C-alpha positions as CSV (number, residue, x, y, z in Angstrom):
1,M,20.1,171.8,11.6
2,S,20.5,168.2,10.6
3,S,23.2,166.8,8.3
4,S,20.8,167.0,5.3
5,G,19.9,170.5,6.1
6,V,16.5,169.8,6.8
7,A,15.1,171.5,10.0
8,Q,14.2,168.3,12.6
9,K,11.5,168.0,14.5
10,G,10.7,166.4,18.0
11,I,11.1,167.1,21.6
12,L,14.7,166.8,21.0
13,A,14.7,169.0,17.8
14,N,18.1,170.7,16.8
15,R,20.0,168.9,19.5
16,V,23.0,166.6,19.1
17,A,23.2,163.6,21.1
18,V,26.2,161.3,22.0
19,V,25.6,157.8,23.1
20,T,28.6,155.7,23.8
21,G,27.8,151.6,23.7
22,S,24.8,152.5,21.0
23,T,25.6,149.5,18.6
24,D,23.4,147.1,20.6
25,G,20.6,146.3,22.9
26,I,19.8,149.5,25.0
27,G,22.6,151.8,23.7
28,L,20.7,151.3,20.0
29,A,17.5,151.4,21.5
30,I,18.3,155.0,23.0
31,A,20.3,156.0,20.2
32,R,16.9,154.9,17.7
33,R,14.8,156.7,20.3
34,L,16.7,160.4,20.7
35,A,16.9,160.1,16.8
36,Q,12.9,159.6,16.5
37,D,12.3,162.5,18.6
38,G,14.7,164.7,16.8
39,A,18.1,165.0,17.8
40,H,21.1,164.0,15.3
41,V,23.1,161.2,17.0
42,V,26.6,159.7,17.5
43,V,26.7,156.1,18.3
44,S,30.3,154.8,18.9
45,S,31.4,151.2,19.8
46,R,34.9,149.6,20.0
47,K,34.6,148.2,17.1
48,Q,34.4,149.6,13.4
49,Q,32.2,147.3,12.0
50,N,29.6,147.6,14.9
51,V,29.8,151.3,14.2
52,D,29.3,151.2,9.9
53,R,25.7,148.2,10.6
54,A,24.5,150.5,13.6
55,V,24.6,153.4,11.6
56,A,23.8,152.0,7.8
57,M,20.6,150.5,10.0
58,L,19.5,153.6,11.5
59,Q,20.1,156.0,8.5
60,G,18.0,153.2,6.7
61,E,15.3,154.3,8.7
62,G,15.1,157.8,7.5
63,L,16.8,158.9,11.3
64,S,20.3,161.6,11.6
65,V,23.0,159.9,12.4
66,T,26.6,159.4,12.4
67,G,29.3,157.5,14.2
68,T,32.8,156.6,15.3
69,V,34.5,154.3,16.9
70,C,35.2,155.2,20.5
71,H,36.9,153.1,23.4
72,V,35.4,155.3,26.6
73,G,38.9,154.5,28.0
74,K,41.1,156.4,25.7
75,A,41.3,160.0,25.8
76,E,41.8,160.1,21.6
77,D,38.6,158.4,21.2
78,R,36.9,160.4,23.3
79,E,38.4,163.7,22.0
80,R,37.3,162.0,18.6
81,L,34.1,161.4,19.2
82,V,32.9,165.2,20.8
83,A,34.7,166.2,17.4
84,K,32.1,164.2,15.3
85,A,29.5,166.1,17.6
86,L,30.5,169.2,17.2
87,E,30.3,168.8,13.3
88,H,26.8,168.8,13.7
89,S,26.4,171.4,16.2
90,G,28.1,174.0,18.0
91,S,28.0,172.6,21.5
92,V,26.9,168.9,22.6
93,D,23.7,169.5,24.0
94,F,23.4,166.2,26.4
95,L,25.4,162.9,27.0
96,V,24.1,159.5,27.9
97,C,26.4,156.9,28.4
98,N,25.5,153.1,28.5
99,A,28.7,151.8,30.5
100,G,26.8,148.1,30.2
101,V,24.1,145.9,31.3
102,N,25.9,144.3,34.6
103,P,29.3,145.9,35.1
104,L,29.6,143.8,38.2
105,V,30.2,141.4,36.7
106,G,32.4,142.2,34.2
107,S,34.6,144.4,36.4
108,T,34.7,142.9,39.8
109,L,34.0,139.5,39.2
110,G,36.0,138.9,35.7
111,A,33.8,136.1,35.9
112,S,34.6,132.8,35.2
113,E,31.9,130.1,33.4
114,K,30.6,128.9,36.8
115,V,30.4,132.7,38.5
116,W,28.4,134.0,35.4
117,D,26.3,130.7,35.4
118,K,25.3,130.6,39.1
119,L,24.8,134.4,38.9
120,W,22.4,134.4,36.1
121,S,20.6,131.6,37.7
122,K,20.0,133.5,40.5
123,Q,18.6,136.8,38.8
124,Q,16.7,134.3,36.4
125,K,14.7,133.2,39.8
126,Q,14.4,137.1,41.2
127,S,13.1,137.9,37.8
128,T,10.4,135.5,37.5
129,K,9.6,135.9,41.5
130,R,9.4,139.9,40.3
131,L,6.8,138.9,37.8
132,T,4.9,137.7,39.6
133,L,4.6,140.7,42.1
134,C,4.0,143.0,38.8
135,P,0.9,144.7,38.4
136,L,1.5,145.0,35.0
137,P,1.0,142.2,33.0
138,P,4.3,140.2,32.9
139,R,6.9,140.2,31.0
140,I,11.1,140.9,30.4
141,G,11.7,144.3,30.1
142,Q,12.9,145.0,26.7
143,P,16.3,147.7,25.6
144,E,13.2,149.8,24.7
145,D,11.3,150.3,28.0
146,C,14.5,152.2,29.1
147,A,14.9,154.5,25.4
148,G,11.5,156.8,26.2
149,L,12.7,157.7,29.9
150,V,16.4,159.1,28.3
151,S,14.6,160.8,25.8
152,F,12.3,162.3,28.1
153,L,15.3,163.3,30.6
154,C,17.1,164.8,27.8
155,S,14.3,166.8,26.7
156,S,13.0,170.3,27.6
157,D,10.0,168.5,29.7
158,A,12.1,166.9,32.6
159,S,14.0,170.6,33.3
160,Y,12.7,170.5,36.7
161,I,13.9,166.9,37.7
162,S,17.5,167.0,39.2
163,G,18.6,163.8,42.1
164,E,16.3,160.9,41.3
165,N,16.6,157.7,40.9
166,I,14.1,156.1,38.2
167,A,14.1,152.5,38.1
168,V,12.7,150.7,34.5
169,A,11.4,147.5,36.2
170,G,8.1,147.0,35.3
171,F,7.4,147.0,39.2
172,S,7.4,149.6,42.0
173,S,10.5,150.1,43.2
174,R,12.8,152.5,45.5
175,L,16.2,152.6,45.2
């Protein structure tokens, strides 16, 4: 049941999804799609204003969403996040974590602007080259391109899939 007491419909009906880092970008797109597919979604961010904005936006779209502040590096924040999910269900059915678009840049490099600019320039050149090899109409990927795959993998339709690497890249890619 959703928080409004109305039975949910969709491939993720009557499930609760906890999506960290879900107030912008890929995380927000995933949260939206999971809610559209019937899950009650708990969004989170390290800043209350971001949580409030995302919850208001998604609830404004008629989606079953709540949120809480959570810095996943803090045990008490993680506990609060799980408690929020448990308010809507006896258990948490699945957990989706969005650690960030490029953790290499933030954690390993601790990058100065020069390093970031150099890396970004290299990524742009590689992306442009890949687009010319792509059998699909060339375009830059959008956050929503990941959301459908995540929803599928969270559904019972993917119950016999295990140990796979799936690249959402717009071209054939083997990891």
